[in-house]
C-alpha positions in Angstrom: 169.0 109.8 96.4 166.2 112.3 97.2 163.8 110.6 94.8 164.6 107.2 96.3 164.0 108.6 99.8 160.7 110.2 98.7 159.5 106.9 97.2 160.5 105.0 100.3 158.7 107.6 102.4 155.5 107.4 100.3 155.6 103.6 100.5 155.9 103.7 104.3 153.0 106.2 104.5 150.9 104.0 102.3 151.8 101.0 104.4 150.9 102.7 107.6 147.6 103.9 106.1 146.8 100.3 105.0 147.5 98.9 108.5 145.4 101.7 110.1 142.5 101.0 107.8 142.7 97.3 108.5 142.8 97.9 112.3 139.8 100.3 111.9 137.8 97.8 110.0 138.6 95.1 112.5 137.6 97.2 115.5 134.4 98.5 113.9 133.5 95.0 112.7 134.0 93.6 116.2 132.0 96.4 117.7 129.1 95.7 115.4 129.3 92.0 116.2 128.8 92.9 119.9 125.8 95.2 119.5 122.5 93.8 120.6 118.9 95.1 120.6 116.9 93.2 123.2 113.7 95.0 122.1 114.0 93.9 118.4 116.4 90.9 118.0 113.9 88.2 119.1 111.4 89.6 116.6 113.9 89.1 113.7 113.6 85.3 113.9 111.5 84.3 110.8 108.1 83.1 111.9 107.2 79.5 111.1 103.4 79.5 111.5 102.9 80.6 107.9 101.1 79.4 104.8 103.2 79.4 101.6 101.8 80.2 98.2 103.5 79.6 94.8 101.9 81.4 91.9 102.6 81.3 88.2 103.8 84.6 86.8 102.7 86.0 83.4 106.0 85.2 81.8 106.6 81.6 82.9 108.2 82.3 86.3 107.0 81.6 89.8 106.1 84.0 92.7 106.6 82.7 96.2 104.9 84.5 99.1 103.9 83.8 102.7 100.6 84.4 104.5 99.7 84.6 108.2 97.2 86.3 110.5 93.6 87.6 110.1 92.1 91.0 109.4 92.6 93.7 106.8 95.2 92.5 104.2 98.7 93.9 104.0 101.2 92.9 101.3 104.9 93.5 102.0 107.3 94.0 99.1 111.1 93.9 99.9 113.9 95.6 98.0 116.8 94.3 95.9 118.9 91.4 97.3 116.4 90.7 100.1 113.7 88.0 100.7 110.4 87.8 102.5 111.9 87.1 105.9 113.6 90.5 106.1 110.0 91.6 107.2 110.0 89.0 110.0 109.6 91.5 112.9 106.9 93.5 111.0 105.1 90.3 110.2 105.0 89.2 113.8 103.7 92.6 115.0 101.1 93.2 112.2 99.8 89.6 112.1 98.2 90.2 115.5 95.4 92.0 113.8 96.1 91.8 110.0 96.3 89.2 107.3 99.9 89.7 106.2 101.4 88.6 102.9 105.2 88.9 102.2 106.7 87.8 98.9 110.0 87.0 97.4 110.5 89.4 94.6 111.1 87.7 91.2 114.7 86.3 91.1 115.0 86.4 94.9 114.5 83.6 97.4 112.1 81.0 96.1 110.7 83.2 93.3 111.8 82.6 89.8 112.0 85.3 87.2 110.4 84.4 83.9 111.3 85.4 80.4 110.9 89.2 81.1 113.7 89.0 83.7 113.9 91.4 86.7 112.4 94.7 85.5 110.2 97.2 87.2 107.4 96.5 84.7 107.6 92.8 85.4 107.6 93.3 89.1 104.5 95.6 88.8 102.8 92.9 86.9 103.6 90.4 89.6 101.9 92.7 92.1 98.8 92.5 89.8 99.1 88.7 89.7 99.3 88.3 93.5 96.3 90.6 94.2 94.1 89.0 91.5 95.1 85.4 91.9 94.6 85.4 95.6 91.5 87.7 95.3 93.0 90.2 97.8 90.8 93.3 98.1 91.2 96.4 100.3 94.9 95.8 100.6 97.5 98.1 102.0 100.6 97.4 99.8 104.0 98.3 101.4 107.0 98.6 99.1 110.6 99.0 100.4 113.4 100.4 98.2 113.2 98.6 94.8 109.9 97.1 95.9 108.6 100.6 96.5 109.8 101.7 93.0 107.9 98.8 91.4 104.9 99.7 93.6 105.0 103.2 92.0 104.8 101.6 88.6 101.9 99.4 89.5 99.0 101.9 89.5 100.3 103.3 86.2 100.5 100.0 84.5 97.5 98.3 86.1 95.0 101.0 87.1 92.0 98.7 87.2 93.6 96.2 89.5 94.8 99.1 91.7 91.3 100.6 91.9 89.6 97.3 92.7 92.1 95.7 95.0 94.1 98.4 96.9 93.0 100.8 99.6 96.4 102.4 100.4 100.0 102.4 99.3 103.0 102.7 101.7 106.3 103.6 100.2 109.3 102.9 102.5 112.9 104.2 101.9 112.3 104.5 98.2 112.2 106.9 95.2 110.2 107.9 92.2 113.3 108.3 90.0 117.0 107.5 89.6 119.2 107.4 92.6 121.9 109.5 90.9 121.3 113.1 89.8 122.4 112.5 86.2 119.0 110.7 85.5 118.5 107.4 83.7 121.2 106.5 81.2 121.1 104.6 77.9 121.0 100.8 78.5 124.3 100.2 76.7 126.0 102.8 78.8 124.5 101.3 82.0 125.8 97.9 81.1 129.2 99.3 80.5 129.4 101.4 83.7 127.9 98.7 85.9 129.8 95.8 84.4 126.5 94.2 83.5 126.9 90.5 83.0 130.4 90.5 84.4 129.5 87.6 86.8 131.7 89.0 89.7 130.5 90.6 92.9 131.7 90.8 96.5 131.0 87.5 98.2 129.7 88.9 101.5 131.6 86.4 103.6 131.3 86.4 107.4 134.0 89.0 108.1 134.6 92.3 109.8 134.9 93.9 106.3 131.4 92.7 105.4 129.9 93.9 108.7 131.6 97.3 108.3 130.3 97.7 104.7 126.7 96.7 105.6 126.7 99.0 108.6 126.3 101.7 105.9 122.7 100.6 105.2 121.6 101.3 108.8 121.2 104.3 111.0 121.7 104.3 114.7 119.5 101.4 115.6 121.3 98.4 114.1 122.3 95.2 115.9 124.6 92.3 115.1 121.6 90.2 114.3 120.1 92.7 111.8 123.5 93.2 110.1 124.1 89.5 109.9 120.7 88.8 108.4 121.4 91.4 105.7 124.8 89.8 105.0 123.1 86.4 104.6 120.5 87.9 102.2 123.2 89.7 100.2 125.2 86.5 99.9 122.3 84.5 98.5 121.2 86.7 95.6 122.4 85.4 92.2 124.8 87.3 89.9 122.1 87.3 87.2 119.4 88.8 89.5 121.9 91.3 90.8 122.9 92.4 87.3 119.3 92.7 86.0 118.2 94.6 89.2 121.0 97.1 88.9 120.1 97.7 85.3 116.4 98.2 86.3 117.4 100.6 89.1 119.7 102.7 86.8 116.9 103.1 84.1 114.1 103.8 86.6 112.2 107.1 86.4 108.4 107.5 86.9 108.4 111.1 88.1 106.5 112.3 85.0 104.0 109.5 85.2 103.3 110.1 88.9 103.2 113.9 88.6 99.7 115.2 89.5 98.5 111.7 90.4 96.6 111.7 93.7 97.3 108.4 95.3 96.1 107.2 98.8 99.7 106.9 100.0 102.0 107.2 102.9 105.7 107.8 102.3 108.2 106.7 105.0 111.8 108.0 105.0 114.7 107.8 107.4 116.8 110.8 108.3 119.9 108.6 108.2 119.1 106.7 104.9 122.3 106.8 102.8 120.8 104.6 100.0 117.7 106.6 99.2 118.3 109.9 101.1 115.4 111.8 102.5 114.9 114.1 99.5 113.8 111.1 97.5 110.9 110.5 99.9 110.0 114.2 100.0 109.8 114.3 96.2 107.7 111.2 96.0 105.3 112.5 98.6 104.9 115.7 96.7 104.3 113.9 93.4 101.5 111.7 94.8 100.2 114.2 97.3 100.8 111.6 100.0 101.3 111.7 103.7 104.9 112.0 104.9 106.4 110.0 107.9 109.9 110.9 108.8 111.7 108.4 111.1 114.6 110.0 112.9 118.0 108.3 113.2 116.9 105.4 110.9 118.7 104.2 107.8 117.6 102.3 104.8 116.6 99.1 106.6 113.6 100.6 108.4 111.9 97.2 108.9 114.9 95.8 110.8 115.8 99.0 112.7 112.4 100.1 114.1 109.8 97.5 113.3 107.5 98.7 116.1 107.3 102.2 114.6 107.0 101.0 111.0 104.2 98.6 112.0 102.3 101.4 113.7 102.7 103.5 110.5 101.4 100.6 108.4 98.6 99.9 110.8 97.5 103.6 110.6 97.7 103.5 106.8 95.6 100.3 106.7 92.9 101.9 108.9 92.2 104.4 106.2 89.6 102.4 104.5 88.2 105.1 102.2 90.1 106.7 99.4 90.6 110.5 99.3 88.6 112.3 96.6 
Protein backbone atom coordinates (compact mmCIF):
# COMPACT_ATOMS: atom_id res chain seq x y z
CA UNK A 1 0.00 0.00 0.00
CA UNK A 2 2.83 2.39 0.87
CA UNK A 3 4.51 1.76 -2.50
CA UNK A 4 1.22 2.33 -4.29
CA UNK A 5 0.73 5.62 -2.43
CA UNK A 6 4.29 6.70 -3.26
CA UNK A 7 3.73 5.95 -6.96
CA UNK A 8 0.44 7.82 -6.95
CA UNK A 9 2.09 10.76 -5.20
CA UNK A 10 4.99 10.83 -7.67
CA UNK A 11 2.56 10.69 -10.60
CA UNK A 12 0.56 13.57 -9.14
CA UNK A 13 3.70 15.67 -8.63
CA UNK A 14 4.83 14.95 -12.20
CA UNK A 15 1.42 15.93 -13.49
CA UNK A 16 1.41 19.19 -11.56
CA UNK A 17 4.93 19.97 -12.81
CA UNK A 18 3.85 19.30 -16.40
CA UNK A 19 0.82 21.57 -16.08
CA UNK A 20 2.94 24.28 -14.45
CA UNK A 21 5.51 24.06 -17.23
CA UNK A 22 2.79 24.29 -19.87
CA UNK A 23 1.28 27.32 -18.16
CA UNK A 24 4.73 28.93 -17.89
CA UNK A 25 5.45 28.38 -21.59
CA UNK A 26 2.04 29.79 -22.53
CA UNK A 27 2.47 32.89 -20.39
CA UNK A 28 6.03 33.56 -21.59
CA UNK A 29 5.08 32.93 -25.22
CA UNK A 30 2.16 35.35 -24.96
CA UNK A 31 4.37 37.95 -23.27
CA UNK A 32 6.92 37.66 -26.09
CA UNK A 33 4.14 38.02 -28.67
CA UNK A 34 3.08 41.33 -27.07
CA UNK A 35 6.57 42.86 -26.95
CA UNK A 36 7.26 45.65 -29.44
CA UNK A 37 10.30 47.79 -30.29
CA UNK A 38 9.10 50.96 -32.06
CA UNK A 39 12.72 52.05 -32.62
CA UNK A 40 13.69 48.81 -34.41
CA UNK A 41 10.62 46.91 -35.66
CA UNK A 42 10.01 49.08 -38.78
CA UNK A 43 13.65 48.56 -39.82
CA UNK A 44 13.26 44.77 -39.74
CA UNK A 45 11.06 44.80 -42.85
CA UNK A 46 13.26 43.46 -45.71
CA UNK A 47 14.15 46.28 -48.14
CA UNK A 48 12.93 45.88 -51.71
CA UNK A 49 15.14 48.40 -53.56
CA UNK A 50 17.89 45.83 -54.09
CA UNK A 51 19.87 44.31 -56.92
CA UNK A 52 20.10 40.51 -56.78
CA UNK A 53 23.20 38.60 -57.91
CA UNK A 54 23.42 34.87 -58.59
CA UNK A 55 27.00 33.60 -58.88
CA UNK A 56 28.34 30.15 -59.72
CA UNK A 57 30.28 28.54 -56.90
CA UNK A 58 33.49 26.56 -57.39
CA UNK A 59 31.74 23.21 -56.87
CA UNK A 60 28.67 23.59 -59.08
CA UNK A 61 26.42 25.38 -56.60
CA UNK A 62 24.98 28.90 -56.67
CA UNK A 63 25.54 31.92 -54.45
CA UNK A 64 22.72 34.41 -54.07
CA UNK A 65 23.37 37.87 -52.66
CA UNK A 66 21.76 41.29 -52.64
CA UNK A 67 23.29 44.72 -53.23
CA UNK A 68 22.16 48.24 -52.44
CA UNK A 69 23.62 51.67 -51.69
CA UNK A 70 26.79 53.49 -52.69
CA UNK A 71 30.09 54.08 -50.95
CA UNK A 72 32.72 51.85 -49.32
CA UNK A 73 31.69 48.20 -49.73
CA UNK A 74 30.42 46.08 -46.84
CA UNK A 75 29.71 42.34 -47.20
CA UNK A 76 27.37 40.79 -44.60
CA UNK A 77 27.58 37.06 -43.84
CA UNK A 78 24.83 35.51 -41.68
CA UNK A 79 24.96 32.45 -39.46
CA UNK A 80 23.48 28.97 -39.68
CA UNK A 81 19.70 28.71 -40.36
CA UNK A 82 19.46 32.39 -41.37
CA UNK A 83 19.19 34.24 -44.70
CA UNK A 84 20.30 37.60 -46.11
CA UNK A 85 17.25 39.45 -44.83
CA UNK A 86 18.12 38.86 -41.17
CA UNK A 87 20.40 41.89 -41.81
CA UNK A 88 17.46 44.04 -43.02
CA UNK A 89 17.80 46.74 -40.34
CA UNK A 90 21.58 46.95 -40.74
CA UNK A 91 21.22 47.09 -44.53
CA UNK A 92 18.78 50.00 -44.26
CA UNK A 93 21.08 51.92 -41.91
CA UNK A 94 24.39 51.24 -43.66
CA UNK A 95 23.17 51.71 -47.24
CA UNK A 96 22.77 55.43 -46.53
CA UNK A 97 26.52 55.80 -47.10
CA UNK A 98 27.84 52.34 -48.02
CA UNK A 99 27.52 49.82 -50.83
CA UNK A 100 26.05 46.89 -48.91
CA UNK A 101 26.09 43.25 -50.01
CA UNK A 102 24.32 40.49 -48.05
CA UNK A 103 24.36 36.85 -49.11
CA UNK A 104 22.49 33.66 -48.52
CA UNK A 105 25.12 31.24 -47.22
CA UNK A 106 25.35 28.05 -49.26
CA UNK A 107 22.39 25.79 -48.56
CA UNK A 108 20.36 28.70 -47.19
CA UNK A 109 17.71 30.85 -48.86
CA UNK A 110 18.26 30.98 -52.62
CA UNK A 111 21.86 29.74 -52.46
CA UNK A 112 22.56 26.13 -53.41
CA UNK A 113 25.38 24.07 -51.95
CA UNK A 114 27.53 22.33 -54.55
CA UNK A 115 29.30 18.99 -54.33
CA UNK A 116 31.41 20.11 -51.33
CA UNK A 117 28.29 20.56 -49.21
CA UNK A 118 28.12 22.98 -46.28
CA UNK A 119 31.63 23.12 -44.81
CA UNK A 120 33.69 25.98 -43.42
CA UNK A 121 36.24 25.54 -46.21
CA UNK A 122 33.55 25.72 -48.92
CA UNK A 123 31.98 28.81 -47.34
CA UNK A 124 35.40 30.49 -47.15
CA UNK A 125 35.86 29.77 -50.85
CA UNK A 126 32.44 31.28 -51.54
CA UNK A 127 33.66 34.51 -49.88
CA UNK A 128 36.62 34.43 -52.28
CA UNK A 129 34.23 33.87 -55.21
CA UNK A 130 31.98 36.80 -54.27
CA UNK A 131 34.84 39.27 -53.81
CA UNK A 132 36.64 38.28 -57.02
CA UNK A 133 33.62 37.76 -59.27
CA UNK A 134 32.10 41.14 -58.38
CA UNK A 135 35.53 42.79 -58.21
CA UNK A 136 34.88 44.17 -54.74
CA UNK A 137 37.95 45.84 -53.25
CA UNK A 138 38.55 47.60 -49.95
CA UNK A 139 35.68 45.64 -48.40
CA UNK A 140 34.68 45.41 -44.78
CA UNK A 141 33.47 41.82 -44.38
CA UNK A 142 31.13 41.14 -41.45
CA UNK A 143 30.54 37.57 -40.28
CA UNK A 144 27.92 36.56 -37.74
CA UNK A 145 28.11 33.24 -35.86
CA UNK A 146 28.87 30.46 -38.39
CA UNK A 147 29.44 33.15 -41.02
CA UNK A 148 32.08 34.63 -38.72
CA UNK A 149 33.72 31.24 -38.28
CA UNK A 150 34.01 30.80 -42.05
CA UNK A 151 35.28 34.38 -42.24
CA UNK A 152 38.10 33.33 -39.90
CA UNK A 153 38.97 30.52 -42.32
CA UNK A 154 38.96 32.84 -45.32
CA UNK A 155 42.31 34.68 -44.84
CA UNK A 156 43.99 31.36 -43.99
CA UNK A 157 42.72 29.61 -47.13
CA UNK A 158 42.77 32.59 -49.53
CA UNK A 159 45.50 34.98 -48.35
CA UNK A 160 45.94 36.69 -51.72
CA UNK A 161 42.24 37.46 -52.11
CA UNK A 162 42.15 38.69 -48.52
CA UNK A 163 45.14 40.98 -49.13
CA UNK A 164 43.80 42.39 -52.41
CA UNK A 165 40.09 42.74 -51.65
CA UNK A 166 39.58 43.27 -47.92
CA UNK A 167 40.36 46.24 -45.69
CA UNK A 168 38.76 45.09 -42.41
CA UNK A 169 37.07 42.09 -40.84
CA UNK A 170 34.23 42.34 -38.34
CA UNK A 171 33.44 39.23 -36.30
CA UNK A 172 30.00 39.29 -34.65
CA UNK A 173 28.87 36.80 -31.97
CA UNK A 174 31.24 34.12 -33.17
CA UNK A 175 34.23 31.98 -32.23
CA UNK A 176 37.61 30.70 -33.40
CA UNK A 177 37.00 27.20 -32.07
CA UNK A 178 34.42 24.62 -31.02
CA UNK A 179 31.46 25.81 -28.97
CA UNK A 180 31.91 22.99 -26.44
CA UNK A 181 34.99 22.70 -24.20
CA UNK A 182 35.75 19.13 -25.26
CA UNK A 183 37.16 20.34 -28.59
CA UNK A 184 36.41 18.99 -32.06
CA UNK A 185 35.35 15.35 -32.19
CA UNK A 186 35.93 12.62 -34.73
CA UNK A 187 33.45 12.92 -37.64
CA UNK A 188 31.92 9.48 -36.99
CA UNK A 189 31.35 10.33 -33.33
CA UNK A 190 29.84 13.69 -34.30
CA UNK A 191 27.42 12.00 -36.69
CA UNK A 192 26.39 9.59 -33.94
CA UNK A 193 25.97 12.22 -31.23
CA UNK A 194 24.12 14.72 -33.42
CA UNK A 195 22.00 12.14 -35.21
CA UNK A 196 23.56 13.33 -38.47
CA UNK A 197 21.32 12.44 -41.39
CA UNK A 198 18.40 11.49 -39.15
CA UNK A 199 16.03 13.73 -41.11
CA UNK A 200 14.12 14.90 -38.02
CA UNK A 201 14.17 18.31 -36.39
CA UNK A 202 11.79 20.52 -34.45
CA UNK A 203 9.35 22.07 -36.98
CA UNK A 204 9.37 25.61 -35.46
CA UNK A 205 5.62 26.01 -35.79
CA UNK A 206 3.92 29.29 -34.84
CA UNK A 207 3.44 28.50 -31.16
CA UNK A 208 4.19 29.68 -27.65
CA UNK A 209 6.74 26.88 -27.31
CA UNK A 210 8.66 28.08 -30.38
CA UNK A 211 8.64 31.66 -29.13
CA UNK A 212 9.85 30.55 -25.71
CA UNK A 213 12.68 28.47 -27.17
CA UNK A 214 13.82 31.21 -29.57
CA UNK A 215 13.80 33.83 -26.82
CA UNK A 216 16.98 32.07 -25.66
CA UNK A 217 18.87 33.48 -28.67
CA UNK A 218 18.18 37.07 -27.59
CA UNK A 219 19.20 39.32 -24.73
CA UNK A 220 16.99 42.03 -23.26
CA UNK A 221 16.17 43.86 -26.50
CA UNK A 222 14.06 41.32 -28.37
CA UNK A 223 10.65 42.01 -29.87
CA UNK A 224 7.81 39.87 -31.17
CA UNK A 225 8.85 40.81 -34.71
CA UNK A 226 12.50 39.78 -34.27
CA UNK A 227 11.54 36.47 -32.61
CA UNK A 228 8.98 35.74 -35.33
CA UNK A 229 11.51 36.50 -38.08
CA UNK A 230 13.94 34.07 -36.48
CA UNK A 231 11.20 31.42 -36.25
CA UNK A 232 10.43 31.76 -39.96
CA UNK A 233 14.11 31.49 -40.84
CA UNK A 234 14.58 28.44 -38.65
CA UNK A 235 11.55 26.74 -40.19
CA UNK A 236 12.80 27.21 -43.75
CA UNK A 237 16.24 25.62 -43.50
CA UNK A 238 16.41 22.09 -44.93
CA UNK A 239 17.29 18.99 -42.92
CA UNK A 240 20.31 18.36 -45.16
CA UNK A 241 21.69 21.86 -44.64
CA UNK A 242 21.06 21.66 -40.90
CA UNK A 243 22.82 18.31 -40.59
CA UNK A 244 25.85 19.42 -42.59
CA UNK A 245 26.07 22.74 -40.75
CA UNK A 246 25.98 21.04 -37.34
CA UNK A 247 28.77 18.72 -38.44
CA UNK A 248 30.85 21.68 -39.67
CA UNK A 249 30.32 23.52 -36.39
CA UNK A 250 31.24 20.49 -34.30
CA UNK A 251 34.50 19.97 -36.20
CA UNK A 252 35.48 23.64 -36.38
CA UNK A 253 38.72 24.87 -34.79
CA UNK A 254 41.12 27.43 -36.28
CA UNK A 255 42.70 28.64 -33.06
CA UNK A 256 46.13 27.32 -34.03
CA UNK A 257 45.87 28.79 -37.51
CA UNK A 258 44.92 32.24 -36.22
CA UNK A 259 47.39 32.31 -33.33
CA UNK A 260 49.85 35.14 -33.88
CA UNK A 261 48.10 36.35 -37.04
CA UNK A 262 47.65 40.12 -36.99
CA UNK A 263 44.40 40.84 -38.80
CA UNK A 264 42.66 44.20 -39.28
CA UNK A 265 39.68 43.08 -37.25
CA UNK A 266 36.93 44.13 -34.88
CA UNK A 267 35.28 41.54 -32.64
CA UNK A 268 31.72 42.19 -31.39
CA UNK A 269 30.34 40.16 -28.50
CA UNK A 270 27.19 40.49 -26.40
CA UNK A 271 27.19 40.09 -22.64
CA UNK A 272 23.94 38.07 -22.85
CA UNK A 273 24.98 35.78 -25.73
CA UNK A 274 24.15 32.21 -24.70
CA UNK A 275 25.08 30.64 -28.06
CA UNK A 276 28.63 31.99 -28.33
CA UNK A 277 29.29 33.33 -24.82
CA UNK A 278 31.56 36.30 -24.35
CA UNK A 279 34.74 34.31 -23.70
CA UNK A 280 34.67 33.13 -27.33
CA UNK A 281 34.89 36.72 -28.57
CA UNK A 282 37.60 37.61 -26.07
CA UNK A 283 39.71 34.64 -27.22
CA UNK A 284 39.20 35.52 -30.89
CA UNK A 285 40.22 39.15 -30.33
CA UNK A 286 43.37 38.00 -28.54
CA UNK A 287 44.30 35.59 -31.34
CA UNK A 288 44.04 38.18 -34.14
CA UNK A 289 45.10 41.17 -32.02
CA UNK A 290 41.78 42.78 -32.94
CA UNK A 291 39.69 45.55 -31.44
CA UNK A 292 37.03 44.42 -28.96
CA UNK A 293 33.48 45.81 -28.85
CA UNK A 294 31.31 44.57 -25.98
CA UNK A 295 27.56 45.21 -26.38
CA UNK A 296 25.82 45.08 -23.03
CA UNK A 297 22.56 43.21 -22.53
CA UNK A 298 22.60 41.88 -26.11
CA UNK A 299 22.32 38.22 -27.04
CA UNK A 300 23.32 36.25 -30.13
CA UNK A 301 21.08 38.06 -32.62
CA UNK A 302 22.96 41.36 -32.44
CA UNK A 303 21.77 42.61 -35.85
CA UNK A 304 18.14 42.25 -34.79
CA UNK A 305 18.48 43.49 -31.22
CA UNK A 306 20.58 46.62 -31.68
CA UNK A 307 21.08 47.35 -35.40
CA UNK A 308 21.83 51.02 -34.70
CA UNK A 309 24.81 50.21 -32.48
CA UNK A 310 26.05 47.40 -34.72
CA UNK A 311 25.80 49.64 -37.80
CA UNK A 312 27.90 52.29 -36.07
CA UNK A 313 30.52 49.69 -35.13
CA UNK A 314 30.64 48.45 -38.74
CA UNK A 315 30.75 52.01 -40.04
CA UNK A 316 33.70 52.78 -37.76
CA UNK A 317 35.46 49.60 -38.90
CA UNK A 318 34.87 50.49 -42.56
CA UNK A 319 36.40 53.92 -42.02
CA UNK A 320 39.77 52.34 -41.20
CA UNK A 321 41.02 52.33 -44.74
CA UNK A 322 44.64 51.47 -43.96
CA UNK A 323 45.83 48.17 -42.53
CA UNK A 324 47.81 48.12 -39.35
CA UNK A 325 51.50 47.21 -39.77
